[in-house]
DOZAKOL-169534 format. One record per atom (N, C-alpha, C): x, y, z. Coordinates in pm, whole numbers, padded with zeros to 5 digits, always signed. Atoms other than C-alpha are relative to their C-alpha. Example, Ala and Ser with C-alpha at 12.3 -4.5 7.8 and 13.67 -1.06 7.14 Angstrom:
+00089-00119+00000+01230-00450+00780+00090+00120+00000-00082-00119-00006+01367-00106+00714-00077+00109+00073
***
This chain:
-00051-00059-00124+23947+05910-05199-00115+00024+00098+00108-00008-00098+23746+05915-04879-00038+00144+00029+00049-00132-00038+23533+06207-04773+00069+00047+00127-00069-00037-00123+23713+06196-04439+00132+00067-00028-00128-00061+00036+24049+06275-04601-00021+00141-00052+00030-00134+00052+23890+06570-04783-00033+00096+00113+00038-00086-00113+23752+06702-04455+00121+00037+00085-00116-00022-00087+24077+06665-04260+00109+00079-00072-00107-00065+00078+24323+06771-04533-00053+00042-00137+00060-00038+00128+24127+06956-04803+00101+00042-00107-00099-00044+00097+24435+07112-04967+00077-00119-00059-00069+00120+00049+24621+06780-04988-00091-00082-00090+00100+00069+00083+24302+06628-05127-00001+00057-00141-00001-00065+00131+24305+06883-05409+00132-00024-00073-00132+00020+00063+24677+06841-05471+00009-00136-00068-00001+00133+00060+24623+06471-05541-00059+00005-00141+00064-00013+00131+24392+06569-05829+00082+00088-00093-00075-00094+00083+24603+06860-05951+00123-00067-00061-00116+00072+00055+24901+06627-05994-00037-00081-00123+00050+00077+00115+24686+06433-06241-00066+00091-00104+00055-00098+00093+24587+06755-06423-00153-00006-00011+00146-00001-00003+24225+06730-06318-00045+00053+00136+00057-00051-00124+23992+06847-06043-00104-00097+00054+00098+00093-00058+23755+06670-05803-00134-00002-00071+00129-00002+00070+23453+06781-06009+00010-00058-00141-00016+00065+00130+23597+06609-06317+00052+00090-00110-00048-00092+00103+23707+06921-06503+00152-00004-00013-00142-00022+00018+24049+06972-06654+00036+00136+00058-00043-00125-00065+24258+07260-06516-00043+00123-00079+00036-00114+00083+24172+07487-06811-00143-00002-00049+00139+00017+00045+23805+07391-06837-00096+00081+00085+00103-00078-00069+23516+07622-06750-00122-00087+00029+00130+00061-00022+23189+07515-06599-00098+00044-00108+00100-00036+00102+22880+07527-06820-00051+00141+00025+00045-00139-00009+22781+07887-06893-00132+00016-00073+00130-00026+00063+22419+07982-06961-00033+00148+00016+00031-00143+00004+22283+08326-07046-00144+00021-00041+00137-00038+00032+21932+08471-07046-00009+00152-00001+00009-00145+00014+21851+08823-07163-00146+00045+00006+00133-00059-00005+21549+09040-07084-00096-00069+00094+00085+00077-00091+21419+08830-06796-00073+00088+00101+00065-00092-00095+21330+09133-06576-00077+00104-00081+00081-00087+00085+21042+09312-06747-00011+00142+00054+00011-00133-00058+21043+09606-06504+00128+00082-00016-00126-00070+00021+21405+09695-06588+00011+00047-00144-00024-00048+00136+21526+09888-06892+00088-00097-00079-00082+00104+00061+21766+09601-06962+00039-00098+00109-00034+00098-00103+21852+09278-06784+00063-00122-00062-00062+00125+00044+22048+08956-06806+00026-00085+00123-00031+00095-00107+22099+08645-06596+00105-00097-00052-00111+00087+00039+22421+08443-06610+00019-00108+00105-00035+00112-00088+22486+08099-06463+00134-00055-00046-00132+00057+00025+22847+07983-06441+00017-00114+00100+00012+00109-00095+22814+07640-06290-00116+00031+00093+00104-00037-00097+22620+07709-05970-00005+00150+00026-00002-00145-00024+22724+08073-05952-00100+00069-00093+00107-00066+00076+22426+08284-06061-00001+00148+00032+00001-00146-00016+22429+08660-06118-00106+00058-00093+00097-00071+00081+22145+08880-06239+00037+00148-00002-00030-00143+00015+22199+09233-06373-00123+00072-00052+00111-00084+00043+21925+09493-06398+00049+00141-00028-00040-00135+00040+21970+09826-06577-00119+00095+00010+00100-00106-00004+21771+10140-06498+00064+00129-00049-00052-00128+00052+21815+10469-06683-00091+00114+00047+00073-00118-00046+21714+10812-06555+00064+00125-00056-00054-00131+00039+21758+11178-06642+00085+00055+00113-00083-00067-00100+22027+11379-06466+00060+00124-00064-00070-00120+00048+22198+11716-06494+00149-00030-00007-00145+00026+00010+22560+11697-06617+00077+00091+00093-00087-00085-00081+22848+11836-06417+00050+00118-00084-00054-00118+00070+22998+12174-06502+00128-00036-00075-00127+00039+00062+23333+12011-06580-00019-00089-00123+00027+00090+00113+23177+11758-06820-00145+00017-00045+00139-00030+00036+22863+11915-06969-00059-00093-00104+00050+00088+00105+22838+11656-07248+00019-00148+00033-00022+00139-00042+22895+11338-07044-00106-00045+00098+00095+00060-00091+22644+11109-06878+00071-00077+00110-00056+00075-00112+22697+10870-06588-00031-00148-00015+00023+00144-00013+22735+10494-06544+00036-00038+00143-00018+00029-00143+22691+10373-06186-00024-00149+00026+00016+00143-00029+22758+10002-06115-00005-00027+00150+00004+00044-00140+22682+09824-05789-00019-00150+00005+00008+00145-00016+22737+09462-05687-00051-00031+00140+00062+00036-00129+22520+09315-05412+00021-00149+00026-00019+00140-00042+22611+08994-05226-00086-00024+00123+00090+00018-00115+22307+08919-05008+00021-00134+00068-00016+00127-00072+22292+08643-04746-00063-00119-00072+00068+00111+00067+22061+08440-04973+00092-00076-00095-00088+00066+00097+22349+08365-05213+00104-00089+00066-00098+00081-00071+22584+08223-04950-00003+00036+00148-00002-00024-00145+22610+08184-04573+00122+00083+00042-00120-00077-00033+22947+08363-04589-00027+00150+00004+00034-00142+00004+22772+08698-04644-00108+00032+00102+00093-00044-00103+22575+08897-04389-00082+00119-00049+00085-00114+00033+22290+09145-04412+00063+00128+00053-00053-00128-00045+22371+09514-04376+00075+00071-00111-00077-00075+00101+22610+09753-04553+00086-00095-00084-00083+00085+00087+22813+09615-04847+00132-00038+00068-00124+00047-00058+23104+09402-04730+00119+00031-00089-00123-00030+00074+23462+09420-04849-00001-00062-00139+00001+00065+00131+23415+09169-05132-00097+00067-00095+00098-00068+00085+23103+09346-05262+00054+00136-00047-00056-00129+00039+23279+09683-05258+00112-00016-00102-00109+00025+00094+23584+09539-05434-00055-00039-00137+00061+00040+00128+23360+09380-05700-00061+00120-00071+00059-00120+00061+23176+09710-05758+00109+00088-00061-00110-00081+00052+23507+09894-05801+00061-00066-00123-00053+00073+00115+23631+09622-06038-00087+00024-00123+00092-00022+00112+23320+09659-06256+00014+00144-00053-00018-00139+00041+23366+10038-06260+00130+00015-00079-00128-00007+00070+23731+09996-06363-00010-00062-00140+00017+00064+00131+23632+09759-06645-00079+00090-00093+00081-00091+00081+23367+10001-06769+00084+00114-00056-00079-00116+00042+23617+10286-06783+00120-00041-00085-00121+00041+00073+23929+10100-06899-00033-00061-00135+00039+00065+00126+23754+09894-07165-00080+00094-00089+00081-00097+00076+23541+10194-07270-00119-00069-00066+00119+00068+00050+23230+09981-07306-00100+00102-00053+00090-00108+00040+23022+10298-07323+00076+00131+00006-00053-00136-00003+23142+10643-07419-00102+00088+00071+00095-00082-00077+22987+10881-07167-00059+00113-00084+00054-00102+00091+22944+11133-07449-00127-00051-00071+00118+00057+00065+22688+10893-07602-00124+00011+00087+00113-00011-00093+22470+10946-07294-00050+00143+00013+00041-00141-00005+22434+11319-07356-00128+00020-00082+00126-00034+00069+22083+11438-07448+00005+00143-00051-00015-00141+00036+22137+11814-07447+00118+00055+00079-00123-00043-00066+22481+11953-07372-00026+00108+00103+00013-00096-00109+22492+12132-07040-00135+00000+00067+00135-00003-00056+22127+12054-06970-00047-00136+00051+00060+00128-00036+22036+11688-06967+00084-00117-00055-00073+00121+00040+22213+11350-06978-00070-00121+00060+00048+00125-00058+22135+10986-06907+00093-00044+00112-00079+00072-00101+22249+10814-06589-00045-00146-00006+00027+00142+00016+22274+10436-06626+00040-00072+00129-00025+00076-00123+22240+10236-06303+00009-00149-00035-00024+00142+00028+22386+09885-06331+00004-00075+00133+00009+00071-00127+22271+09675-06036+00018-00150-00023-00031+00142+00012+22426+09329-06014-00022-00069+00134+00026+00074-00124+22300+09079-05758+00036-00147-00021-00036+00142+00003+22445+08737-05686-00112-00079+00068+00107+00084-00054+22167+08481-05637+00053-00130+00059-00061+00123-00050+22395+08182-05578+00151+00014-00018-00144-00021+00006+22765+08210-05493+00074-00133+00011-00088+00117-00003+23000+07928-05586+00129+00031-00074-00127-00038+00058+23315+08113-05685-00012+00072-00133-00012-00069+00128+23427+08317-05986-00111+00103-00022+00104-00103+00008+23193+08607-05917+00027+00100-00111-00032-00109+00093+23376+08860-06137-00028-00037-00145+00027+00043+00137+23353+08657-06459-00149+00009-00030+00145-00001+00019+22978+08616-06415-00054+00143-00003+00047-00140-00005+22932+08986-06329+00028+00074-00131-00036-00070+00124+23116+09113-06638-00088-00046-00116+00085+00053+00107+22920+08883-06871-00144+00047+00016+00137-00045-00025+22586+08973-06707-00014+00149-00031+00002-00144+00028+22670+09345-06727-00005+00028-00150-00009-00023+00144+22761+09331-07095-00130-00040-00069+00124+00047+00061+22451+09129-07187-00117+00092+00034+00109-00090-00040+22220+09359-06989+00008+00133-00072-00017-00126+00072+22366+09671-07150-00043-00015-00146+00043+00025+00137+22307+09516-07493-00152-00007-00010+00145+00014-00001+21943+09468-07392-00073+00132+00020+00061-00130-00029+21884+09836-07309-00042+00071-00129+00047-00086+00108+21676+10053-07541-00042+00134+00059+00030-00134-00050+21665+10429-07479-00105+00067-00088+00098-00072+00081+21363+10633-07588+00059+00129-00056-00043-00127+00058+21404+10938-07807-00042+00115+00091+00026-00112-00092+21429+11255-07594+00043+00131-00065-00033-00135+00049+21423+11621-07693-00042+00102+00105+00031-00108-00093+21411+11948-07501-00094+00099-00069+00097-00094+00057+21105+12164-07567+00053+00143+00008-00046-00140+00001+21198+12516-07672-00093+00092+00077+00098-00085-00069+20880+12654-07518+00008-00016+00151+00004+00023-00144+20886+12490-07175+00137-00030+00060-00132+00038-00050+21249+12379-07150+00002-00135+00069+00010+00131-00062+21129+12039-07031+00030-00110-00101-00032+00114+00086+21224+11698-07166-00129-00061-00054+00113+00069+00064+20983+11536-07412+00048-00137-00045-00042+00139+00024+21004+11157-07432-00093-00064-00100+00077+00074+00101+20893+10959-07736+00029-00149+00018-00019+00142-00028+20849+10598-07626-00015-00086-00125+00017+00077+00124+20764+10492-07982+00128-00006-00082-00129+00000+00069+21115+10572-08101+00109-00034+00102-00104+00044-00093+21384+10376-07922+00124-00044-00077-00126+00045+00059+21748+10297-07991+00084-00069+00107-00086+00074-00095+22000+10060-07833+00117+00088+00045-00123-00064-00045+22291+10179-07627+00113-00031-00098-00114+00021+00089+22605+10223-07833+00112-00069+00080-00103+00077-00070+22828+09945-07696+00126+00000-00086-00123-00017+00079+23182+10025-07813+00091-00122+00006-00092+00113-00019+23376+09729-07671-00071-00113+00074+00060+00119-00059+23298+09376-07555+00103-00077+00083-00100+00069-00084+23534+09279-07270-00057-00124+00066+00037+00122-00070+23526+08936-07109+00106-00026+00107-00091+00028-00111+23678+08847-06772+00025-00151+00012-00038+00139-00023+23865+08522-06706+00080-00007+00130-00064+00008-00132+23959+08429-06349+00074-00132+00017-00085+00116-00026+24228+08190-06230+00027-00010+00149-00045+00025-00137+24308+08032-05895+00140-00059-00008-00141+00041+00001+24677+07978-05815+00025-00095+00118-00035+00098-00103+24797+07670-05626+00152-00021+00000-00143+00028-00019+25150+07629-05490+00089+00087-00091-00076-00100+00078+25268+07934-05693+00029-00044-00144-00036+00049+00133+25290+07723-06010-00117-00049-00082+00114+00057+00071+24951+07574-06098-00114+00101-00005+00112-00092+00019+24674+07793-06243-00119-00077-00055+00122+00063+00048+24319+07667-06282-00103+00109-00031+00098-00101+00037+24039+07858-06455-00132-00027+00071+00136+00010-00053+23689+07926-06324-00004-00075+00133-00002+00071-00129+23754+07831-05959-00136+00005+00070+00119+00003-00085+23466+07724-05737+00032+00073+00131-00023-00067-00128+23420+07882-05394+00098-00079+00085-00092+00084-00078+23602+07587-05236+00143+00014-00052-00132-00015+00059+23893+07620-05479+00059+00137+00030-00049-00134-00035+23917+07994-05413+00052+00002+00143-00040-00001-00142+23937+07931-05038+00131-00075+00022-00121+00080-00018+24215+07673-05078+00120+00055-00077-00108-00049+00085+24418+07863-05339+00088+00100+00075-00092-00097-00059+24717+08083-05263-00012+00137-00065+00019-00128+00066+24597+08361-05493-00104-00010-00110+00100-00008+00106+24333+08474-05742+00041+00111-00096-00031-00102+00101+24389+08662-06068-00112+00003-00103+00103-00017+00102+24132+08801-06312+00054+00087-00112-00050-00070+00118+24223+08909-06665-00116+00035-00091+00109-00048+00086+23993+09116-06887+00057+00032-00138-00044-00016+00139+24035+09100-07266-00119+00045-00084+00108-00038+00091+23832+09272-07539+00013-00073-00133+00003+00074+00126+23755+09158-07895+00123+00023-00087-00126-00025+00072+24081+09311-08023+00120-00063+00072-00104+00062-00085+24276+09099-07770+00080+00105+00076-00063-00107-00078+24355+09423-07588-00021-00029+00148+00007+00024-00143+24434+09380-07220-00063+00121+00067+00074-00112-00059+24178+09595-07040+00023+00013+00150-00019-00006-00146+24242+09502-06677+00061-00130+00049-00052+00115-00073+24436+09269-06450-00027+00025+00147+00039-00016-00142+24292+09223-06102+00060-00116+00080-00063+00102-00084+24506+09039-05848+00012+00054+00143+00000-00052-00138+24421+09115-05485+00091-00077+00093-00096+00065-00090+24739+08994-05317+00020-00146-00034-00024+00142+00021+24829+08630-05273+00138-00027-00056-00131+00042+00050+25118+08438-05427+00036+00072-00130-00051-00068+00119+25334+08582-05703-00030-00082-00124+00024+00064+00129+25242+08507-06064+00112+00038-00095-00114-00028+00088+25545+08474-06291-00047+00054-00134+00034-00056+00130+25555+08650-06627-00040-00108-00099+00037+00110+00089+25541+08314-06805-00140-00049+00027+00134+00044-00036+25233+08204-06613-00104+00105-00037+00091-00107+00036+25073+08544-06668-00029-00002-00150+00020+00007+00145+25126+08511-07043-00089-00119-00037+00087+00117+00024+24969+08164-07035-00145+00033+00034+00136-00039-00040+24670+08310-06853-00063+00093-00103+00052-00093+00101+24634+08587-07112-00043-00076-00125+00036+00082+00117+24633+08330-07395-00132-00073+00025+00126+00069-00033+24359+08132-07216-00115+00098+00005+00105-00102-00007+24165+08455-07159-00045+00039-00140+00037-00032+00138+24174+08529-07533-00094-00106-00057+00088+00108+00045+24021+08188-07604-00137+00009+00066+00126-00013-00074+23758+08240-07335-00084+00114-00056+00074-00111+00057+23664+08574-07490-00078-00044-00123+00068+00046+00121+23580+08407-07820-00120-00088+00036+00110+00088-00040+23365+08149-07640-00119+00081+00052+00108-00080-00060+23165+08406-07441-00062+00093-00104+00052-00091+00102+23134+08649-07732-00093-00075-00096+00085+00082+00087+22990+08369-07948-00133-00029+00068+00123+00026-00075+22739+08278-07675-00087+00124+00006+00075-00125-00008+22637+08643-07634-00067+00032-00133+00055-00029+00133+22588+08688-08009-00118-00092-00032+00108+00095+00027+22374+08373-08032-00125+00032+00080+00115-00030-00085+22152+08473-07739-00069+00128-00047+00057-00126+00047+22104+08829-07866-00076-00022-00131+00067+00029+00127+22017+08699-08213-00132-00072+00022+00121+00078-00025+21761+08461-08065-00114+00083+00056+00105-00084-00060+21573+08740-07884-00029+00125-00080+00021-00118+00083+21600+09009-08154-00115-00025-00096+00112+00018+00093+21270+09054-08343+00047+00009-00145-00034-00003+00141+21290+08985-08715-00058+00124-00067+00051-00110+00080+21255+09277-08956-00098-00053-00104+00095+00043+00102+20989+09269-09228+00071-00074-00113-00074+00066+00108+21252+09179-09489+00045-00140+00042-00045+00131-00048+21390+08896-09271-00117-00097+00008+00118+00085-00004+21037+08764-09216-00038-00047-00139+00032+00036+00138+20975+08771-09592+00096-00104-00054-00100+00096+00044+21302+08590-09662-00024-00137+00064+00025+00125-00070+21212+08330-09400-00119-00073-00063+00116+00060+00064+20873+08273-09562+00036-00057-00137-00039+00047+00132+21033+08241-09906+00082-00127+00012-00084+00119-00018+21287+07987-09773-00085-00121+00037+00086+00110-00039+21011+07779-09615-00083-00048-00119
***
């Protein structure tokens, strides 16, 4: 098909492919782009991860600080996510205060954190009523080519798994916090949710992992979040065409499969960067 037809009638151009159950980039309707994951790439952060989903690239940096708990929740810490869409990732974004899409993405990440219960805020308590951890989760899109939310959730989860908190105690004499950097422990990650996004065409066709062009041409976008127990944690559908109950169920089934794929990738990457214990090193030497 000519490039001229795509320029003049981009939607009709896509429909020609969708009728053949494929897309212009060669993928099937239920096929994701290649997903790559890197953990611990930002040495100045307490935890970090970089995710590439096709061309879409998101980096997540975690910083932890001390804070005083609220009176209403003296034994709970804080988790503060923020999604940044700078002009460098796409010409569609402008410098200045966060735009509507960035604010919606930040709220989505906050909803996933709370609904999926990735971290129990009680686990962030150091001394009840005195001191807690606040976890800042800063997500920045380096290259935008659609399906931002899927990449953000995966980057967030991987970065949180990379965090190590030092041992902290409150001195009885001074009442100040004493930090032992030689004793560290990982964050207690309770759940492992994965987001799967779909673009809807003509109210009947759903394709996974839409590119920016596919998102612009679609009649609606839906994102489904599933955890390792196949529990539905969130459904995000900001308007657009109606999704029937049958199509929604099909999307949930595909999301369950996607969760297994991402969870396997995450486990492999974490295993590859985790230092071996003395016993594991000994076993490795014996095997060699």
